[in-house]
Structure formats: C-alpha cells, structure tokens
BADREN-816579 format. One record per atom (N, C-alpha, C): atom name; x, y, z. Coordinates in pm, 1 decimal. Layout:
BEGIN
NODE, CA, X, Y, Z
...
This chain:
BEGIN
NODE, N, -13124.9, 24349.8, -18954.5
NODE, CA, -13230.2, 24278.9, -19018.9
NODE, C, -13320.0, 24216.2, -18912.4
NODE, N, -13446.4, 24246.5, -18926.3
NODE, CA, -13543.1, 24192.1, -18831.3
NODE, C, -13602.3, 24064.1, -18885.4
NODE, N, -13614.4, 23967.8, -18797.4
NODE, CA, -13678.9, 23843.7, -18840.3
NODE, C, -13820.4, 23841.2, -18784.9
NODE, N, -13910.7, 23800.1, -18867.4
NODE, CA, -14050.5, 23793.2, -18829.1
NODE, C, -14075.9, 23651.3, -18779.3
NODE, N, -14128.6, 23645.5, -18659.5
NODE, CA, -14159.5, 23514.0, -18605.3
NODE, C, -14303.7, 23478.9, -18636.3
NODE, N, -14320.6, 23371.2, -18699.5
NODE, CA, -14454.6, 23322.6, -18728.7
NODE, C, -14495.0, 23224.2, -18619.6
NODE, N, -14624.4, 23229.6, -18586.0
NODE, CA, -14673.5, 23133.7, -18488.3
NODE, C, -14669.5, 22995.7, -18549.4
NODE, N, -14612.4, 22906.8, -18474.5
NODE, CA, -14604.0, 22770.7, -18522.8
NODE, C, -14738.8, 22703.7, -18502.9
NODE, N, -14790.4, 22640.2, -18605.3
NODE, CA, -14919.2, 22572.9, -18595.7
NODE, C, -14904.1, 22448.2, -18509.2
NODE, N, -15001.6, 22434.0, -18420.7
NODE, CA, -15001.6, 22318.3, -18333.0
NODE, C, -15052.8, 22199.7, -18413.7
NODE, N, -14984.2, 22092.5, -18409.0
NODE, CA, -15024.4, 21975.0, -18483.1
NODE, C, -15116.6, 21886.7, -18402.1
NODE, N, -15167.8, 21784.2, -18463.4
NODE, CA, -15251.1, 21687.8, -18393.9
NODE, C, -15399.4, 21716.1, -18407.6
NODE, N, -15471.5, 21641.3, -18334.2
NODE, CA, -15617.0, 21648.4, -18339.5
NODE, C, -15667.0, 21775.0, -18270.6
NODE, N, -15766.2, 21843.1, -18330.3
NODE, CA, -15819.5, 21963.4, -18265.3
NODE, C, -15893.9, 21927.4, -18136.4
NODE, N, -15894.8, 22021.9, -18043.8
NODE, CA, -15961.8, 21995.9, -17916.1
NODE, C, -16112.8, 21997.6, -17935.8
NODE, N, -16181.6, 21915.5, -17855.6
NODE, CA, -16326.3, 21906.2, -17865.0
NODE, C, -16389.8, 22020.7, -17787.0
NODE, N, -16507.7, 22063.4, -17831.5
NODE, CA, -16580.2, 22168.0, -17761.4
NODE, C, -16632.6, 22118.0, -17627.3
NODE, N, -16682.2, 21994.9, -17627.4
NODE, CA, -16737.1, 21934.7, -17506.8
NODE, C, -16649.2, 21816.8, -17468.4
NODE, N, -16582.4, 21830.3, -17354.6
NODE, CA, -16495.2, 21723.2, -17310.1
NODE, C, -16572.0, 21633.9, -17214.6
NODE, N, -16579.5, 21507.0, -17247.6
NODE, CA, -16647.1, 21409.4, -17162.0
NODE, C, -16541.3, 21344.6, -17074.2
NODE, N, -16544.4, 21379.8, -16947.2
NODE, CA, -16439.3, 21336.5, -16856.2
NODE, C, -16474.9, 21210.7, -16777.7
NODE, N, -16603.6, 21185.5, -16757.9
NODE, CA, -16644.9, 21072.6, -16675.4
NODE, C, -16679.2, 20951.7, -16760.5
NODE, N, -16647.7, 20835.1, -16707.5
NODE, CA, -16675.5, 20710.8, -16777.4
NODE, C, -16765.3, 20625.3, -16688.4
NODE, N, -16870.5, 20573.3, -16747.5
NODE, CA, -16960.6, 20483.1, -16677.5
NODE, C, -16960.0, 20352.2, -16754.9
NODE, N, -16937.6, 20244.1, -16684.0
NODE, CA, -16931.4, 20115.5, -16752.9
NODE, C, -17057.5, 20035.6, -16723.2
NODE, N, -17093.9, 19953.8, -16817.6
NODE, CA, -17209.2, 19864.7, -16802.5
NODE, C, -17174.4, 19733.8, -16871.4
NODE, N, -17230.3, 19627.1, -16822.0
NODE, CA, -17206.2, 19495.6, -16881.3
NODE, C, -17330.2, 19451.3, -16958.1
NODE, N, -17307.4, 19391.0, -17074.0
NODE, CA, -17414.8, 19342.9, -17159.3
NODE, C, -17385.5, 19199.4, -17201.0
NODE, N, -17490.8, 19123.8, -17221.1
NODE, CA, -17474.0, 18990.0, -17277.4
NODE, C, -17448.0, 19005.9, -17427.3
NODE, N, -17411.7, 18899.1, -17492.0
NODE, CA, -17385.8, 18905.4, -17636.1
NODE, C, -17511.4, 18944.1, -17712.5
NODE, N, -17625.4, 18891.4, -17668.8
NODE, CA, -17751.5, 18924.7, -17734.6
NODE, C, -17784.6, 19072.7, -17715.8
NODE, N, -17768.5, 19122.4, -17595.2
NODE, CA, -17796.1, 19264.2, -17569.6
NODE, C, -17703.3, 19353.6, -17650.9
NODE, N, -17576.6, 19314.6, -17660.0
NODE, CA, -17480.2, 19392.8, -17738.1
NODE, C, -17519.0, 19393.2, -17885.1
NODE, N, -17562.4, 19279.1, -17935.9
NODE, CA, -17605.7, 19269.9, -18075.2
NODE, C, -17725.6, 19361.4, -18099.6
NODE, N, -17820.5, 19360.1, -18007.4
NODE, CA, -17939.3, 19446.8, -18020.5
NODE, C, -17897.4, 19593.3, -18020.9
NODE, N, -17804.7, 19629.8, -17931.5
NODE, CA, -17754.7, 19768.1, -17929.0
NODE, C, -17687.3, 19805.0, -18060.0
NODE, N, -17608.2, 19714.1, -18114.9
NODE, CA, -17542.9, 19740.7, -18242.9
NODE, C, -17645.4, 19765.1, -18352.9
NODE, N, -17749.5, 19681.8, -18355.5
NODE, CA, -17852.6, 19695.8, -18458.3
NODE, C, -17925.9, 19828.7, -18444.4
NODE, N, -17966.1, 19862.0, -18324.0
NODE, CA, -18041.0, 19985.3, -18301.9
NODE, C, -17956.0, 20108.7, -18330.0
NODE, N, -17832.5, 20108.0, -18284.4
NODE, CA, -17747.0, 20224.3, -18308.9
NODE, C, -17713.4, 20235.5, -18457.4
NODE, N, -17697.9, 20120.4, -18524.0
NODE, CA, -17671.8, 20122.5, -18668.0
NODE, C, -17788.1, 20181.3, -18745.7
NODE, N, -17911.1, 20142.0, -18707.3
NODE, CA, -18029.7, 20197.8, -18773.5
NODE, C, -18041.1, 20347.9, -18748.5
NODE, N, -17996.0, 20392.3, -18630.6
NODE, CA, -18001.4, 20535.2, -18598.6
NODE, C, -17885.6, 20611.5, -18663.4
NODE, N, -17785.5, 20539.1, -18711.4
NODE, CA, -17672.2, 20603.4, -18777.8
NODE, C, -17571.9, 20664.0, -18681.2
NODE, N, -17566.2, 20613.3, -18559.1
NODE, CA, -17471.4, 20663.1, -18459.2
NODE, C, -17402.2, 20544.3, -18393.5
NODE, N, -17292.1, 20572.8, -18323.4
NODE, CA, -17223.2, 20462.6, -18256.6
NODE, C, -17295.5, 20425.9, -18127.0
NODE, N, -17255.6, 20314.1, -18068.7
NODE, CA, -17325.0, 20263.1, -17949.7
NODE, C, -17315.9, 20361.2, -17833.8
NODE, N, -17200.3, 20424.0, -17814.8
NODE, CA, -17184.5, 20519.2, -17703.9
NODE, C, -17283.7, 20633.8, -17715.4
NODE, N, -17294.6, 20689.9, -17834.5
NODE, CA, -17387.7, 20802.0, -17854.3
NODE, C, -17531.5, 20755.2, -17838.5
NODE, N, -17561.5, 20635.3, -17886.9
NODE, CA, -17696.2, 20579.5, -17873.0
NODE, C, -17733.1, 20566.1, -17725.8
NODE, N, -17644.1, 20507.8, -17646.5
NODE, CA, -17670.1, 20491.3, -17503.5
NODE, C, -17680.0, 20626.1, -17432.5
NODE, N, -17595.7, 20720.0, -17471.0
NODE, CA, -17598.5, 20853.1, -17410.8
NODE, C, -17733.2, 20920.2, -17435.3
NODE, N, -17780.8, 20916.1, -17559.1
NODE, CA, -17909.7, 20977.0, -17591.4
NODE, C, -18024.2, 20904.3, -17522.4
NODE, N, -18016.0, 20771.0, -17518.3
NODE, CA, -18121.7, 20693.7, -17452.8
NODE, C, -18127.4, 20725.2, -17303.9
NODE, N, -18011.3, 20736.6, -17240.7
NODE, CA, -18007.4, 20763.8, -17097.4
NODE, C, -18061.8, 20902.4, -17064.8
NODE, N, -18040.6, 20997.6, -17151.6
NODE, CA, -18084.1, 21135.0, -17125.0
NODE, C, -18231.2, 21154.8, -17159.2
NODE, N, -18277.9, 21095.9, -17269.1
NODE, CA, -18413.9, 21124.4, -17314.4
NODE, C, -18516.9, 21019.1, -17274.4
NODE, N, -18471.5, 20903.5, -17226.6
NODE, CA, -18566.3, 20796.3, -17194.5
NODE, C, -18650.0, 20832.3, -17072.2
NODE, N, -18774.0, 20786.5, -17072.6
NODE, CA, -18862.5, 20807.5, -16959.0
NODE, C, -18869.3, 20677.2, -16881.2
NODE, N, -18835.0, 20685.2, -16755.3
NODE, CA, -18835.3, 20567.4, -16669.6
NODE, C, -18957.9, 20574.3, -16580.2
NODE, N, -19035.1, 20466.8, -16579.5
NODE, CA, -19154.8, 20460.5, -16496.7
NODE, C, -19116.5, 20412.1, -16358.4
NODE, N, -19155.8, 20488.7, -16258.7
NODE, CA, -19122.6, 20453.7, -16120.8
NODE, C, -19205.4, 20334.0, -16075.5
NODE, N, -19155.7, 20265.3, -15975.4
NODE, CA, -19229.5, 20154.3, -15918.5
NODE, C, -19354.2, 20205.0, -15848.7
NODE, N, -19446.8, 20114.6, -15827.3
NODE, CA, -19571.6, 20150.4, -15761.1
NODE, C, -19542.7, 20177.3, -15613.8
NODE, N, -19592.2, 20291.0, -15563.9
NODE, CA, -19572.0, 20326.1, -15423.8
NODE, C, -19669.8, 20247.5, -15337.2
NODE, N, -19647.8, 20252.1, -15207.4
NODE, CA, -19736.6, 20182.3, -15113.6
NODE, C, -19878.7, 20237.6, -15122.3
NODE, N, -19890.2, 20370.1, -15136.9
NODE, CA, -20022.8, 20431.9, -15146.4
NODE, C, -20095.1, 20385.8, -15272.8
NODE, N, -20022.4, 20382.5, -15386.0
NODE, CA, -20082.9, 20336.3, -15510.8
NODE, C, -20121.7, 20189.3, -15501.3
NODE, N, -20039.4, 20109.0, -15435.4
NODE, CA, -20070.3, 19968.3, -15417.5
NODE, C, -20197.5, 19951.5, -15334.3
NODE, N, -20214.2, 20035.8, -15232.9
NODE, CA, -20335.0, 20032.5, -15150.2
NODE, C, -20458.7, 20066.0, -15234.4
NODE, N, -20446.1, 20166.6, -15321.0
NODE, CA, -20557.5, 20206.1, -15407.4
NODE, C, -20592.5, 20093.0, -15503.8
NODE, N, -20491.3, 20027.4, -15559.5
NODE, CA, -20515.3, 19917.1, -15652.4
NODE, C, -20588.4, 19803.1, -15582.3
NODE, N, -20548.1, 19774.6, -15458.8
NODE, CA, -20616.1, 19669.0, -15382.9
NODE, C, -20762.4, 19706.1, -15357.6
NODE, N, -20787.5, 19833.4, -15328.7
NODE, CA, -20925.6, 19878.1, -15308.5
NODE, C, -21006.9, 19858.6, -15435.8
NODE, N, -20947.2, 19891.2, -15550.7
NODE, CA, -21017.4, 19874.7, -15678.4
NODE, C, -21047.8, 19727.4, -15705.9
NODE, N, -20955.8, 19640.0, -15671.1
NODE, CA, -20978.8, 19496.4, -15690.7
NODE, C, -21095.2, 19449.6, -15604.1
NODE, N, -21097.5, 19496.7, -15479.3
NODE, CA, -21207.4, 19461.4, -15390.4
NODE, C, -21340.3, 19513.0, -15442.0
NODE, N, -21339.3, 19632.0, -15499.0
NODE, CA, -21461.8, 19689.6, -15553.6
NODE, C, -21508.2, 19612.3, -15676.3
NODE, N, -21413.6, 19559.2, -15753.4
NODE, CA, -21450.4, 19478.3, -15869.6
NODE, C, -21526.3, 19353.8, -15824.2
NODE, N, -21481.1, 19295.6, -15714.9
NODE, CA, -21551.8, 19179.1, -15660.1
NODE, C, -21692.3, 19218.3, -15614.4
NODE, N, -21704.3, 19334.6, -15548.9
NODE, CA, -21835.3, 19382.3, -15505.4
NODE, C, -21929.0, 19406.4, -15624.2
NODE, N, -21875.4, 19464.1, -15731.7
NODE, CA, -21955.9, 19488.8, -15851.2
NODE, C, -22006.3, 19357.0, -15910.9
NODE, N, -21922.1, 19256.6, -15908.9
NODE, CA, -21962.9, 19126.5, -15961.0
NODE, C, -22079.4, 19070.6, -15878.9
NODE, N, -22071.9, 19084.5, -15748.9
NODE, CA, -22180.4, 19037.7, -15663.4
NODE, C, -22308.8, 19117.8, -15687.0
NODE, N, -22293.5, 19250.5, -15706.8
NODE, CA, -22410.7, 19334.4, -15734.6
NODE, C, -22474.2, 19297.6, -15868.1
NODE, N, -22393.8, 19259.9, -15965.9
NODE, CA, -22447.1, 19219.0, -16096.1
NODE, C, -22530.9, 19092.7, -16081.6
NODE, N, -22486.2, 19002.4, -15995.9
NODE, CA, -22564.5, 18880.7, -15972.0
NODE, C, -22699.3, 18914.3, -15907.6
NODE, N, -22699.4, 19008.1, -15812.0
NODE, CA, -22824.2, 19051.1, -15747.1
NODE, C, -22914.5, 19119.5, -15849.0
NODE, N, -22855.7, 19202.3, -15936.3
NODE, CA, -22933.8, 19272.9, -16037.4
NODE, C, -22999.7, 19174.4, -16133.0
NODE, N, -22930.8, 19069.6, -16169.8
NODE, CA, -22989.0, 18967.3, -16256.9
NODE, C, -23104.9, 18895.3, -16188.5
NODE, N, -23092.1, 18876.9, -16059.1
NODE, CA, -23191.9, 18802.7, -15984.9
NODE, C, -23313.4, 18889.6, -15950.5
NODE, N, -23286.9, 19013.9, -15903.9
NODE, CA, -23395.2, 19097.3, -15850.9
NODE, C, -23430.3, 19217.5, -15937.1
NODE, N, -23350.2, 19249.3, -16032.6
NODE, CA, -23375.8, 19365.4, -16117.3
NODE, C, -23279.7, 19478.7, -16084.7
NODE, N, -23258.7, 19563.8, -16181.3
NODE, CA, -23161.6, 19671.9, -16171.3
NODE, C, -23202.8, 19778.3, -16069.7
NODE, N, -23328.0, 19801.9, -16055.2
NODE, CA, -23375.1, 19909.2, -15966.6
NODE, C, -23335.3, 19884.7, -15821.3
NODE, N, -23322.2, 19759.3, -15782.1
NODE, CA, -23292.4, 19728.0, -15642.5
NODE, C, -23151.2, 19769.9, -15600.3
NODE, N, -23059.9, 19781.4, -15694.8
NODE, CA, -22921.7, 19815.5, -15657.5
NODE, C, -22871.3, 19943.5, -15723.9
NODE, N, -22960.0, 20021.1, -15779.6
NODE, CA, -22920.5, 20142.1, -15853.0
NODE, C, -22838.1, 20236.8, -15767.5
NODE, N, -22881.6, 20266.6, -15647.1
NODE, CA, -22809.3, 20359.5, -15560.6
NODE, C, -22672.7, 20304.8, -15520.8
NODE, N, -22665.7, 20174.2, -15494.6
NODE, CA, -22537.0, 20112.6, -15461.9
NODE, C, -22439.6, 20123.2, -15579.0
NODE, N, -22489.5, 20100.1, -15699.1
NODE, CA, -22404.6, 20108.3, -15817.8
NODE, C, -22353.9, 20250.2, -15840.8
NODE, N, -22439.9, 20349.8, -15822.2
NODE, CA, -22397.0, 20488.7, -15840.3
NODE, C, -22290.7, 20527.3, -15738.4
NODE, N, -22308.4, 20485.2, -15612.8
NODE, CA, -22209.3, 20514.5, -15509.1
NODE, C, -22076.9, 20444.5, -15539.6
NODE, N, -22086.8, 20320.3, -15583.5
NODE, CA, -21966.6, 20243.2, -15617.6
NODE, C, -21894.3, 20305.0, -15737.0
NODE, N, -21969.7, 20348.2, -15836.2
NODE, CA, -21912.0, 20412.0, -15954.2
NODE, C, -21839.6, 20540.8, -15916.7
NODE, N, -21898.2, 20619.8, -15829.6
NODE, CA, -21834.3, 20744.3, -15786.0
NODE, C, -21704.9, 20715.2, -15709.4
NODE, N, -21706.5, 20614.0, -15625.1
NODE, CA, -21587.2, 20576.5, -15549.6
NODE, C, -21476.3, 20527.3, -15642.8
NODE, N, -21513.5, 20448.7, -15742.4
NODE, CA, -21414.7, 20401.9, -15840.6
NODE, C, -21356.1, 20520.3, -15916.3
NODE, N, -21440.2, 20612.7, -15956.1
NODE, CA, -21393.9, 20732.6, -16027.9
NODE, C, -21295.2, 20811.2, -15942.1
NODE, N, -21326.2, 20829.8, -15814.6
NODE, CA, -21238.2, 20904.0, -15723.8
NODE, C, -21103.7, 20832.8, -15706.6
NODE, N, -21109.0, 20700.7, -15689.6
NODE, CA, -20985.4, 20625.1, -15671.9
NODE, C, -20898.0, 20628.9, -15797.4
NODE, N, -20960.0, 20618.8, -15913.5
NODE, CA, -20882.6, 20625.6, -16038.3
NODE, C, -20818.8, 20762.7, -16056.9
NODE, N, -20892.2, 20868.1, -16023.8
NODE, CA, -20834.0, 21002.7, -16030.9
NODE, C, -20716.6, 21015.9, -15935.4
NODE, N, -20732.1, 20963.3, -15816.2
NODE, CA, -20624.4, 20968.9, -15715.9
NODE, C, -20503.7, 20892.5, -15764.5
NODE, N, -20525.7, 20778.5, -15825.6
NODE, CA, -20416.7, 20696.3, -15877.2
NODE, C, -20347.5, 20763.0, -15994.8
NODE, N, -20426.2, 20823.9, -16082.4
NODE, CA, -20369.9, 20885.4, -16202.9
NODE, C, -20301.1, 21018.5, -16174.7
NODE, N, -20361.5, 21100.4, -16092.3
NODE, CA, -20310.3, 21236.3, -16071.5
NODE, C, -20243.2, 21255.3, -15936.5
NODE, N, -20247.9, 21156.3, -15851.3
NODE, CA, -20186.5, 21169.2, -15719.9
NODE, C, -20258.4, 21267.9, -15631.1
NODE, N, -20386.7, 21285.0, -15654.0
NODE, CA, -20464.2, 21381.9, -15575.8
NODE, C, -20506.6, 21324.8, -15443.9
C-alpha cells in the first residue's frame, strides 16, 4: 500500500512582496506627532506610510548658493539705483534718463534669467 504524502501547509503570516529591512528613526515633539497623526489619518494611511511617501515624493528646495546670493545682492543694488533714477526723472523729466533705464532694465532681466535658469 502506497501512502500519498501531501504537502503540509505552512502556517503563519504570508511573506511580504517587498521586505523593508532598514529602519530610520526620527524624533518628534508631541505637537509634531499630533500633526502627523492628523495628516496621515486624513490620508487614510498610517504614520509610517505617510512619512515614507512624503520622503520620496516631497520636493526639497536647496539653499541659496554663493553665486545666487551674489546675483540677489546685485539686484538689491540695482533697486536702489532705480529709486535714485526715479527721483531724477521726477525732477528733470523722463527723457533725461531713458537710456539709463533701458540699460538697467536689460541688466535686471539678464540677472533674473540667470537666477531662475542658472544660465
């Protein structure tokens, strides 16, 4: 008589498709934790999944570089120059500073493009 061996079913929880092996810890104040609970609750997910999605999809703005800071300072200086030119225009008329204003406007345009596009 032959006995048929049936595969014994493995008990317990099924294995996950994606195993998360690394753990990253972060500390939060009670207020921050409460805010996370509220936001994750509104999204219908737990805090871990909320933080995971936020970390992957969030866009982080980099700090201003030295070059960008230099450009911003130039723009501030030009704003002061424009204010002085406006005072001259009020006193002597617009025609006296037209060429200066056009040159200044072009320089501001170039600096803003450089700041925005990194050109």
